N, C-alpha and C positions, 0 to 999 in steps of 0.2 A: 543551340546548346544552352546558352545562358538563360533563355526563356524557360526551358525545361527544368533547369536547376531552380529557378525562382518558383515555378509551380510546385516542385518537390518540397522546397522550403516552406511554402505556404501550407501545404497539406500537413507537413510535420508540425508546424506551429499550431494548426487547428487540433491535431491529436494531443499535443502537449496541453493546450487550453482545456480540452475535454478531461484529460487526466487530472489536471490541477483543480478543476471545478469539482470533480468527484472526490478528490483527496480532501479538499477543504470542507465539503459536506460531511465526509466521514469523520474527520477530526471533531467537528461540531457534535455529531451524533454520539461519538464515544464519550466526549466530555459531559454530555447530558445523561447518558446511561450510567456513567460511573462518576458521581460527584466526588470531588477531591482528587481526581486522577490528573495525570499529565499526559499530553500527547503532543509530540513535536516532530517536525520534518527532520530527516537525517540527510545531510549533504556530505557524506563521508566518501568512502571509496566506491568506485564504480561497481555496481552489482549488489550493493547492500540494500536491504529493504528501505522503503521510503519513510516509514513512520515508526517511531518508538513510542510505545504506550506503557505507562507505569501506573499501577494501581495497588495500593497496599504494599505488600512485600513481593509482588509479582510483576513481571514485565512481558511484553509481547512485541514482536516486530512484524509489520505488515507491509507487503509490497503491493501498491495500488496499480491497477490497470484500468483503462477506460472501458474495456470489454473483455470477454473471455477469449476473443480472437486476437487481442493485442499481442504484439511481438515481445518476447522476453529477451532482455539483454544478456550478453555473455556473463556467466557466473551467478546470475540471479537465483537460479534453481539450487545451486550449491549452497549459497549463503542462507537462503530461506530454509533449506533442509537442515543445515548445521545449527541455525538458531532455534529451529523447532526441536531439535534434540536437546538443547540447553533449557528451553522454556516453551514458548509458544510462538510460532511464526507461520505465516501463510500468505499466499497470493490472495488478493481480494479485489473483486470487481462487481458491478451491479448484479450480474447473473448469479453469483454465489454468496453475495453479502449476507443473506439471512443465515445460511449454513455456517459461514465463518464466524459471525457474531454469536450464534448459538454455541459453537465449539469454544469460543473465547469465554463466554459466560460460564460454561462448565469448568474450564481451566481456572478462571478467576474465583470460582466457588460461589457463583450467584445463581 
């Protein structure tokens, strides 16, 4: 049983590394696309989007996933939807990145 738990933890750690790597690359890309912007990780309440992005007088919240098939945590869809009603918020992963960044550019007026 303990061995299976260690295998599970190892797989979970690999998924977290993949998501963190994607997230770091996305932050870098956003800061390059929007000079003078701020983008930082949010470690607030469970279910809140991972990234807060500030540009000019607008903001966006992005929930990063390592892939389109990645599991969503409880409340993530609720918080992403609520924040999207306030400003701009979306799930983002490699498979939809172009579409989300295009929608973000329109929202930001670029």
